[in-house]
C-alpha positions in Angstrom: 0.1 0.0 0.2 1.0 3.4 -0.8 1.2 6.1 1.5 -1.1 8.1 -0.5 -3.7 5.2 -0.5 -3.4 4.7 3.3 -4.2 8.3 4.1 -7.3 7.9 1.8 -8.3 5.0 3.9 -7.9 6.1 7.1 -10.3 9.1 5.9 -12.9 6.1 6.3 -14.1 6.2 9.9 -15.6 2.9 10.0 -12.6 1.4 8.4 -12.3 -2.0 10.3 -9.6 -1.6 13.5 -7.7 -4.3 12.1 -6.9 -2.5 8.8 -6.1 0.9 10.9 -3.6 -1.3 12.9 -2.2 -2.8 9.5 -1.6 0.8 8.5 -0.2 2.1 11.5 2.5 -0.6 11.8 3.5 -0.3 8.0 3.7 3.4 8.3 4.7 3.9 11.8 7.7 6.5 11.2 5.4 8.6 8.9 4.1 11.7 10.7 1.1 12.0 8.0 0.0 8.5 8.3 0.1 8.3 12.1 -1.7 11.4 12.4 -4.8 10.2 10.2 -4.5 7.2 12.6 -4.8 9.5 15.5 -7.8 11.5 13.8 -9.7 8.1 12.7 -9.8 7.1 15.9 -10.6 10.5 17.3 -13.3 10.8 14.9 -14.6 7.0 15.7 -14.9 7.9 19.5 -16.7 11.0 19.0 -19.3 9.9 16.3 -20.5 6.8 18.6 -23.2 7.8 20.9 -23.4 4.3 22.4 -21.4 2.6 24.8 -17.9 3.2 23.3 -16.3 0.2 22.0 -12.9 -0.6 24.2 -11.8 -3.2 22.1 -8.0 -4.3 23.0 -6.9 -3.3 19.6 -8.3 0.2 19.8 -6.8 0.7 23.0 -3.3 -0.7 21.7 -3.6 1.9 19.5 -4.4 4.7 21.8 -1.4 3.5 23.7 0.9 3.6 20.5 0.1 7.0 19.7 0.6 8.0 23.0 4.2 7.1 22.9 4.5 9.0 19.4 7.4 11.7 19.4 4.8 13.6 17.3 2.8 15.8 19.6 -0.1 16.1 17.7 -0.7 12.4 18.2 -0.4 12.9 21.9 -3.0 15.8 21.8 -5.2 13.4 20.2 -5.0 10.5 22.5 -5.2 13.3 25.8 -8.3 14.2 24.6 -10.0 11.0 23.3 -12.6 9.6 25.7 -11.6 6.0 25.1 -8.1 6.6 26.7 -7.1 4.4 29.5 -6.6 6.5 32.8 -2.7 5.1 32.8 -2.0 6.7 29.7 -3.9 9.8 30.9 -1.9 9.8 34.0 1.4 9.7 31.8 0.2 12.6 29.5 -0.7 14.5 32.3 3.3 14.7 32.9 4.1 15.3 29.2 6.6 18.0 28.5 4.3 19.5 26.5 1.7 21.9 28.1 -1.1 21.6 25.4 -0.8 17.8 25.9 -1.5 18.3 29.7 -4.1 20.8 28.7 -5.9 18.4 26.6 -5.6 15.7 29.5 -7.9 18.5 31.9 -10.1 19.2 29.0 -11.1 15.8 29.0 -14.3 14.8 31.0 -13.1 11.0 31.3 -10.1 12.2 33.2 -10.3 11.2 36.7 -10.2 13.3 39.4 -7.0 12.1 41.1 -5.3 13.2 37.9 -7.1 16.6 37.6 -5.8 17.6 41.2 -2.4 16.9 39.7 -3.1 19.5 37.0 -4.3 22.2 39.3 -1.1 23.9 40.0 0.1 23.7 36.5 0.6 26.5 34.3 -2.3 28.7 33.0 -2.9 27.0 30.0 -3.6 23.7 31.8 -5.7 25.4 34.3 -7.7 27.1 31.6 -8.6 23.4 30.4 -9.5 22.4 34.0 -11.4 25.3 34.4 -13.6 24.2 31.5 -14.0 20.8 32.2 -17.4 19.7 33.2 -15.9 16.8 35.8 -13.6 19.1 37.6 -14.4 18.8 41.3 -16.4 21.6 42.6 -13.6 22.4 45.2 -10.9 22.7 42.4 -13.5 25.0 40.7 -14.0 27.0 43.9 -10.1 27.7 43.9 -10.2 28.8 40.3 -12.7 31.9 41.0 -9.8 33.8 42.0 -7.6 32.7 39.4 -5.4 35.7 38.2 -6.2 34.8 34.7 -9.4 36.6 33.5 -10.0 33.3 31.0 -9.6 31.0 33.7 -12.3 32.3 35.6 -14.6 33.0 32.6 -14.4 29.4 31.8 -15.5 28.5 35.1 -18.6 30.9 34.7 -19.1 29.0 31.2 -18.4 25.4 32.9 -21.6 23.7 33.0 -20.7 21.7 36.0 -20.2 24.8 38.1 -22.7 25.0 40.8 -25.0 27.8 41.5 -23.2 28.9 44.4 -19.5 29.3 42.0 -21.8 31.6 39.6 -23.4 33.5 42.0 -19.5 34.4 43.4 -18.6 35.0 39.9 -21.2 37.7 39.9 -19.0 39.6 42.0 -16.0 39.5 39.8 -14.0 42.3 39.1 -14.4 41.6 35.3 -17.1 42.8 33.4 -16.7 39.5 31.0 -16.7 37.2 33.8 -19.9 38.6 35.4 -21.9 38.3 32.0 -20.6 34.9 31.6 -21.9 33.6 35.0 -24.9 35.9 34.6 -25.7 34.0 31.5 -25.3 30.6 32.9 -27.3 31.3 35.6 -29.9 32.5 33.6 -29.9 29.5 31.4 -30.2 27.5 34.4 -33.6 29.4 35.7 -35.3 28.5 32.1 
């Protein structure tokens, strides 16, 4: 199979996982192909409304992609809802802040991992502040974050409690106050 044929095949969302694995193994060092493998897995994971298929093959592909030197592949794994907890744990320590930020945004990241990301840099806290699975105690602490965007994402977070939103009505920034007010209005309807 030629590389262009592999890229075209990987654009098919329901391409059998065995074929995806075969292509991945054949073109493992090719950034373009491994990126398409990551995209194929992300797309197949995001369109399935039912209980996700957690086949050993899919999980092994996610694990292999998490080891990639190419950070785009690690990004795709960090945000994938099917990524195993041990892989999310490893990616939460990735040297690239955007990979850690995507772990922080993943609603399937366990609370224990989210807690470790709390004291990370702004881009990671921003991801954490918008994650509906972030525990209320962390969202409460993010109310006083020095970065306006972190506070605004707390206001927009569907997991923020009414008491958190009411506290944000007193924020020093007009945009944060408006976001909190808008979220409270949505809840009252």
